[in-house]
C-alpha positions as CSV (number, residue, x, y, z in Angstrom):
1,X,20.6,4.9,13.9
2,X,19.4,1.7,12.3
3,X,22.5,0.1,13.7
4,X,21.5,1.3,17.3
5,X,18.2,-0.1,17.1
6,X,19.5,-3.4,15.7
7,X,22.0,-3.6,18.9
8,X,19.2,-2.7,21.2
9,X,16.8,-5.4,19.8
10,X,19.8,-8.0,19.9
11,X,20.6,-7.3,23.4
12,X,16.9,-7.4,24.4
13,X,16.2,-10.6,22.6
14,X,19.3,-12.5,24.3
15,X,17.8,-11.0,27.8
16,X,14.3,-12.5,27.0
17,X,15.9,-16.0,26.4
18,X,17.9,-15.9,29.5
19,X,15.1,-15.0,31.8
20,X,13.9,-18.6,32.1
21,X,17.5,-19.7,33.6
22,X,16.4,-18.0,36.9
23,X,17.1,-20.8,39.6
24,X,17.1,-19.5,42.9
25,X,15.8,-16.8,45.5
26,X,17.8,-13.6,45.1
27,X,19.8,-11.5,47.4
28,X,20.6,-8.1,46.2
29,X,23.4,-7.3,48.6
30,X,26.7,-6.6,47.5
31,X,28.9,-5.0,44.7
32,X,27.9,-5.3,41.0
33,X,29.3,-4.6,37.6
34,X,27.2,-4.5,34.3
35,X,27.5,-3.9,30.6
36,X,24.9,-1.7,29.3
37,X,23.5,-0.7,25.7
38,X,20.4,1.0,24.5
39,X,18.8,3.7,22.8
40,X,19.8,7.3,23.3
41,X,17.8,10.6,22.2
42,X,19.1,14.1,22.8
43,X,17.2,17.3,22.0
44,X,16.4,20.9,23.1
45,X,14.2,21.2,26.1
46,X,10.9,22.7,25.8
47,X,11.7,26.2,26.4
48,X,14.0,26.5,23.3
49,X,12.6,23.7,20.7
50,X,10.9,25.0,17.9
51,X,7.6,23.3,18.1
52,X,5.9,25.0,15.1
53,X,8.7,23.8,12.5
54,X,7.7,20.2,11.9
55,X,10.2,19.8,9.1
56,X,13.3,21.0,11.4
57,X,14.7,17.5,13.1
58,X,16.1,18.9,16.2
59,X,16.9,15.5,17.8
60,X,20.1,13.6,17.7
61,X,19.8,9.8,18.4
62,X,21.6,6.2,18.2
63,X,22.9,3.6,20.3
64,X,24.5,4.0,23.6
65,X,26.8,1.7,25.2
66,X,28.8,1.5,28.4
67,X,29.5,0.1,31.9
68,X,28.2,0.7,35.3
69,X,29.1,-0.1,39.0
70,X,27.1,-0.3,42.3
71,X,26.5,-1.5,45.6
72,X,23.1,-2.4,47.0
73,X,21.8,-3.2,50.5
74,X,19.2,-5.8,50.6
75,X,16.8,-5.1,53.7
76,X,14.2,-8.0,52.8
77,X,11.4,-6.5,50.8
78,X,13.2,-3.4,49.9
79,X,16.6,-2.7,48.4
80,X,18.6,0.6,48.4
81,X,21.9,1.3,46.6
82,X,24.6,3.5,45.2
83,X,25.5,3.2,41.4
84,X,27.7,5.1,38.8
85,X,27.8,4.7,35.0
86,X,30.2,5.7,32.1
87,X,28.4,5.6,28.6
88,X,29.5,6.4,25.2
89,X,26.9,7.6,22.7
90,X,26.8,7.4,18.8
91,X,24.1,10.2,18.5
92,X,25.2,13.0,16.3
93,X,24.1,15.6,13.8
94,X,25.1,14.7,9.9
95,X,25.2,18.1,8.4
96,X,26.8,18.2,4.9
97,X,29.5,21.0,4.8
98,X,29.8,20.8,1.0
99,X,30.2,24.3,-0.5
100,X,31.1,26.0,2.9
101,X,34.5,27.9,2.9
102,X,34.0,29.2,6.6
103,X,33.3,28.0,9.9
104,X,29.6,28.7,9.8
105,X,28.6,24.9,10.0
106,X,29.8,22.3,12.3
107,X,28.5,18.7,13.6
108,X,27.9,17.5,16.9
109,X,28.6,14.1,18.4
110,X,26.8,13.3,22.0
111,X,30.0,11.7,23.1
112,X,30.5,10.5,26.8
113,X,27.8,10.2,29.6
114,X,28.6,10.0,33.1
115,X,26.1,9.5,36.0
116,X,26.6,9.0,39.9
117,X,23.4,8.6,41.9
118,X,21.2,6.2,44.0
119,X,18.3,3.9,43.7
120,X,15.6,2.3,45.9
121,X,13.4,-0.5,45.1
122,X,11.2,-3.2,46.3
123,X,11.0,-6.9,45.4
124,X,8.0,-8.1,43.2
125,X,9.2,-11.8,43.4
126,X,12.2,-13.6,44.8
127,X,14.5,-12.8,42.3
128,X,12.7,-9.8,40.7
129,X,13.5,-6.0,41.7
130,X,11.4,-2.9,40.5
131,X,13.1,0.3,41.5
132,X,13.5,4.0,40.9
133,X,16.6,6.0,40.5
134,X,18.0,9.6,40.7
135,X,21.3,11.5,40.8
136,X,23.8,13.7,39.0
137,X,24.8,13.7,35.2
138,X,27.4,15.0,33.2
139,X,27.5,15.1,29.5
140,X,30.2,16.0,27.0
141,X,29.2,17.2,23.4
142,X,32.0,16.9,21.0
143,X,32.0,19.8,18.3
144,X,33.4,19.4,14.8
145,X,33.9,22.8,12.7
146,X,35.1,22.8,9.4
147,X,35.9,25.2,6.1
148,X,36.6,22.0,4.2
149,X,40.4,22.7,4.5
150,X,40.7,22.9,8.4
151,X,38.8,20.9,11.2
152,X,38.4,22.8,14.6
153,X,37.3,20.4,17.4
154,X,36.0,21.6,20.6
155,X,33.5,20.3,23.1
156,X,30.9,21.6,25.7
157,X,30.6,20.0,29.2
158,X,26.9,19.7,30.5
159,X,25.9,19.3,34.0
160,X,22.3,18.2,35.0
161,X,20.2,15.7,36.9
162,X,18.7,12.4,36.0
163,X,15.7,10.1,37.1
164,X,14.6,6.8,35.9
165,X,12.9,3.6,36.8
166,X,13.6,-0.2,35.9
167,X,13.4,-3.8,36.6
168,X,16.2,-6.2,37.6
169,X,16.0,-9.9,37.4
170,X,18.6,-12.3,39.0
171,X,19.6,-15.5,37.1
172,X,21.7,-18.4,38.4
173,X,25.3,-17.7,39.3
174,X,25.1,-14.3,40.6
175,X,24.0,-13.1,37.2
176,X,21.4,-10.6,36.4
177,X,19.6,-8.6,33.6
178,X,18.1,-5.2,33.8
179,X,16.1,-2.9,31.8
180,X,15.2,0.9,32.6
181,X,14.3,3.9,31.5
182,X,15.8,7.2,32.3
183,X,15.2,11.1,31.6
184,X,17.9,13.6,32.0
185,X,17.8,17.3,31.7
186,X,20.9,19.6,31.4
187,X,20.9,22.9,32.7
188,X,24.4,24.3,32.9
189,X,27.4,24.1,30.5
190,X,31.1,25.1,29.9
191,X,32.7,25.3,26.4
192,X,36.4,24.1,26.2
193,X,38.3,25.3,23.1
194,X,41.1,23.6,21.1
195,X,43.8,25.7,23.1
196,X,42.4,24.3,26.5
197,X,40.6,27.6,27.2
198,X,37.3,27.3,29.4
199,X,34.5,29.5,29.0
200,X,32.5,30.6,31.9
201,X,29.4,28.6,32.8
202,X,26.2,29.4,30.9
203,X,22.7,28.3,30.9
204,X,21.3,25.5,28.9
205,X,18.1,23.8,28.2
206,X,18.8,20.2,26.9
207,X,16.8,17.0,27.4
208,X,17.8,13.4,27.2
209,X,15.9,10.1,26.9
210,X,17.4,6.6,27.3
211,X,16.0,3.0,27.3
212,X,18.7,0.7,28.3
213,X,19.1,-3.0,28.9
214,X,22.0,-4.5,30.9
215,X,23.8,-7.7,31.9
216,X,25.8,-7.8,35.0
217,X,27.4,-10.0,38.0
218,X,26.9,-9.3,41.5
219,X,29.9,-10.4,43.7
C-alpha cells in the first residue's frame, strides 16, 4: 500500500508543476486518450460489513493504474461526453497460509476494473472543466486458494454502477490533466472455476472508492 501512495503522490506532484503551463483557451470537443493512476479501496457494503469488530480489517487497498478513452462535445459553457476505462488494481489480501493443509484459506486480488459511462460538466474558466460522471462498471476479483502443495486459481466477475466527479484542466498542445473521485457499488456476481465452469448469478454487496489523477491528449 505504501508503494501505491507514493505513486499517487508522485503523479499529483507532476500535475501540480505542469498546471502553470496552460497557454490558451480550451476547446473540449473531440476524442481523447489518457493515462490514469490513483488510490483504490474495496470493502464489503454497509449491509454486510462487521461494524462492531474494529480489529478486523475488511478493506483491501493499494494503487490502481490504467488507460481511458472518451469523446466530448463542447457546447459553449457546458461539455458532455462518453468515456471508457481499463484499470488494473494492486489491492489484495495478504493472509498467511502457513500451517494449513486444506483449501480453507485463500487470498484475493482486485484485478482488472472496467468502466463505460458518460460525463457532463460546465466550464469554470477558459480551460478548466468541472464534471460529474456515471455509468456501468465490471470488476474481476482473482482468488488464489492453496493447501501449500497445490494452488487453485478462480475468479469472480462483479457487475455494478459508478458515479463520480472531477476537474479537468487543459494545457498547451492539446494536453490535459485531470483529477477525480469515484464511488462504485457492485450488486451481482458470477464465479468462474479453473475448469471454466460458471456459476449462476448471485447477489453481492461491495463498495469501491477511488481517487485518480490522469494526464492525456485530445485530438
